[in-house]
N, C-alpha and C positions, 0 to 999 in steps of 0.2 A: 959488765952486763947492764948497769944503769946508764952508761954512756951511749951504748947502742940504742936503747929505747928512746933517748932524747933526740938522736939524729934521725930516727925513722920517719917522723912527720915531715921533716925538712926534705928528705930524699924523695918522698911521695909527692909533696906539693910542688917541688921545683919544676918538674916537667909540665905539670898542669898550668902553672903560671906562664911558662914559656909559650905554650900553644895558644893561650888567650892573648898574649901580646902580639903574636904573629897574625891572628885573625883580626885583631883591632887595627893593625897597620895595613892589612890587605883584605878588606871586606869582600864577600862574594857578590858578583853582579848578577841580577835577575835578568833573563832575556826580555827584551822589549816586545810586547804583544802588538801585533798589527791591528789595524782597524777591523772590528768584527762586523761582518756583513750578514749575519743570520745563520741559522743551522743549515748544514748541507746534508741532503738525504738522497740516497740512490734508490730508485723505484723501478719496477718492471711494469710496463704498460701493455695493454691489449686493445687493439682496435675492434670495436663492436659495431656491427651493422645488422639491421633487421634481416631475418631470414626465416624460412619455414623450418620448423623444428619437429621431427617425429618423436613423440613421447614414448619412452620404453619403461613400463612398470615392472617392478620386482615383487615376487611373492615366493611362497614355499609350500610344500605339501608332502604327502606320503603316497607312494604308489599303492593303489588298490585295484583288484580285479573288477571289471564291470559286471561280470556274471560269476556268482559264487553259489555253490549248491552243496547240500549234504546228501551224500549217497546213502540211501536207506533201503533196507530189505523189506519187500512187500509180502514175502512169505517166510515161514520159519523153517529151520532145518540146519543140517550140518554143512559147513563150507567144504566142498570136495576139490575145488580148483580155484586158483587165483592167477590173474594176469601178472606176469613178472614185472610189468611197469607200474603195478599198483603198489607204490612205495613213495615215501616222502620225496617230492621233487620229480617223480616220474611223469613222462609225457604219454598221452594216449590220443587216439583219434575217435571221431564220432562213430558210434555203433560198435566199438570194441567191447568184447565181453570181459568185464573186469573181475567179476566174482561169479562162481557157479555153486549153487546149493543142490544138495542131494535131491534128485527129481523122481525117485522111484515111487514114492507115495503119491505124488501128483500125477504121474503117468497112470497109476492104478485108478485114481479118481476119474481120469478121463475115460477109461474103459467102462467104469461103472456108470458114468453119465451117459455114455453111448448106448449101453444096454437099457437103461431106464428110458431113453428117448425112443428106442426101437419098440419097447413094450407100449409106451404111450401112443405111438403112431398106429400100432396094431389095434389098440383099444378104440382109437378114433375111427379106423376103418370099419370095425364091427358096429360102432354106434351109427355111422353114416349108412351102413347097409340096413340096419334095423329101421332107421328112420325112413329110408326109401321103400322098404317093404311095407311099413305101416301106411304110407301114402297110397301104394298100389292096392292094398286091402281095402282102404276107405273108398277108393274109386270103384273097385269091383263089386262092393256091396251096394252101390248105388246111393250112398249117403250124399246129401246135399248140404250146402253151406260151407263155412270156413272150418278147416280141420283144426281141432284143438291142439295146442302145443304138446300136451301130455300124450295124445295119440301118436303124434309124430316123433315122440321121444326127444323133443328139442332140449329140455334141461340136461338129459344124459349126453346129448351130442355136444352141447356147449361145455360141459364138464370135461369131456374127452379132449376137446380142442384146448382147453385151459391147461390140461395136464401135458399136452404136447408142447405148448409154449413154455411151461415151467421146466420141462426136461431139456428143451433147447437152451434155455437160459443157464441151467446148471451145467450143461456141456460147455457152453462158451466160457463160463466162469472157471471150470476145471482146466480148460485149455489155456486160459489166461494165467492161472496160477502156475501151470507147467511152464509157460513161456517166461514167467517172472523168476523162475529158478536161475535163469541166466541174466545177470544184472549188467546191462549195457551202458556205455557212456552216452549221455544225452548230447554231448558236444565234444569238439576237440579241445583238450585242456591239459591240465597238470594237477598232480596230487599235492595238496597242501599238508594234510595229515591223514594217516591211516590208523584205524581203531581196532581192526580185527586181523585174524591170521588164519592160515590153513588148519582145518580140523575143528575149528570153533563152531559151537552150536549157537545160532542166532535166533532171536524171536522176531515176530513181525514188527516192523517199524524200528528195528535196531539200526543204529548209525554205523555205517561201514567205513566211510572215509569222507573227508572234506575236499572238494575239488573246485577248480575255477577254470573259466575259459581263457584261452591264450590268444584270442583274436584281437582283443582290445583291453588296455588297462586305463584307469582313470586317476587323476590327481585333483584333489579338492583344494582350491587355491583361495585364500582370503584376499580381499581387495580393501585397501585402506579407504576410509570414507572420503578423504581429501583427494583420492585418485579417481573416484567414480566419474567425475565429469570428463576425464581424459581417456576413457575407454568406451568402445561400443560393445555393449553386453548383448549376447544372444538371448532373445526373449521369445517365448511362445505365448500366444494369446488364445483365449477360449474360442473365439469365433473366426480364427484364421487357421488355415490348414498348414501354412508354412511358418517357419521361424523367422522373425524379423531380426535384422542386424546380425548377419552371419558372423560367427566367431572368427577372430583373427588368429594369426600364427603365434605359437608359443614355443620358446626354446627351453627345453628341460636339461638341466645340468646336474651332475652328481660328482662330488669329490671321491666317493667310494669307488666309482668306476673309472678312475684315472682321468677325471675331468672330461668324461664322455658327454656328448650331447645327443638329444633326441628331438625330433620334430613332433610337435603336438598341435592340437587345434581346440579352440574353445567351442564347446558344443551346447552348453546350456547354463542357465543361471538358477541358483536355488531360489525357492519361492518364499523364503523367510530369512530374516536377519539372525545370525547365530547368537543365542542368548548369552553365551559365555564371553565371546570376544566382541560382541556388538558390532560385527562386521558382516558384509555380504560376501558369500562364497560363489565362485564360478567353478565349473567342471571342465577340465581339459582331458582329451583322450589321445593316447598314442596307439596307432595301428601297427599290428604285427610287432609287438615289443620284444618278442623272443627270437627274432631273426638273428643269425650269426653276427656277433659284434665285430667291430674293427679290431685289428691286431693290437693287443695290449690293453683292450678295454674289458671290464668285467660285465657280464650280462646283467640285465635289469632284474631286480628282485622285488617280490611283493613285500611291502612294509618298508621299503627303502626311502630315506629322506632325500628330497631333491629340492633344488631351487629353480625358479621359473622366471623367464624374462618375457613379458607380454607386449605385443605390439599395440600401442595406444593411438590416439588421434594425432593429427598433425596440427601444431599451433602455428598460424600464419603470422609473419612479421614479428617474430620473437627476438628479443635481445638475450642471447645466451652468454652467461658469464660463469666462471668457476666459483665454487663455494668459498674458496680461500680468499676471494676478493670482497666478500660480504662481511661487514663488521656488525656484531651484535644482532645479526639477522634483520637489520633495518636500514642500513645505509652503506654506500660505497664512496670511493674517491674517484673523481674524474680530473683529467688534466686540462687546464685552461691556460694556454700559453706555457709559462714555466711555473705555474702555481697549481697545487693540488686543492681541489674544492670538494667539499662534502656534499653528497646528494642522497636524499632519502629515496627509498625504492619500495615498490609493492611487488612481492614475489608471487607470480602466478602459479608456478609449479617448481618443485625442488626435489631432486633425488638424493 
């Protein structure tokens, strides 16, 4: 056992000494490096020439109706009939009867007002006859001078005329209340929310439904301050009948609707800077937004988030370069012969 332990270091070191002797007799040769001519760099170049560039601004907004109203009952009573289209999302036309309130009490009021008017007209006829008789009696008796009003019963005559006017007004009001038992749509539109149902008793000024017109929808679009010089904003001035700088075309896009697009138009500029965003907003309108959409597209919805692409001004003689070629936002590289040279730039507009 002790003999084997003494031979072990010799057995291990023997191969190591042999490898060292071989390396010493045959040292490795390093490859000779050729003359270094500088770094080699492959770049992609782009020929840039001045040209007119149409600026396209980007924005975003929410679809909102231009006309939104609360359908309110102007008379009280029980709802006895409802238009089947008076439901959330239902469409209706201008003049359609949406809600009918029990009209029997109001029909009775009309009859009462008609009878009151007939009595008032009879009393007026009697007052006029008495006044005419008093004038004839004055003339027959040979009285001279101006006839006193009391003799001619002028106060009684004026009172009778006032009662006729009051009765006529009460009749018009009763007929108007009777007409208001049928609540009609003030415009062609759609129901946003319904608050009542058949058989419910409503009071005067009770809210029945929230509706909006379907002819036009609007999108409120913020414009970045640095983009304002590159767009013609529609502006209306106090002493001008027409709007200056007619609004340009706007392309509305929504991912919710399968990347559908709608054509819109800038119609006005808000009169104040938004206090929260500190930006100016413009209003774009889409006409006939609820027309049948193209196949595979989702119809437009109120409250839908959309993006907008606005046509801006045309920049003449612009040098247009991609964002990827700008370094640190201040300089680019240009090719001069076979050398890349750094050039500082001033960016006029960047998307």
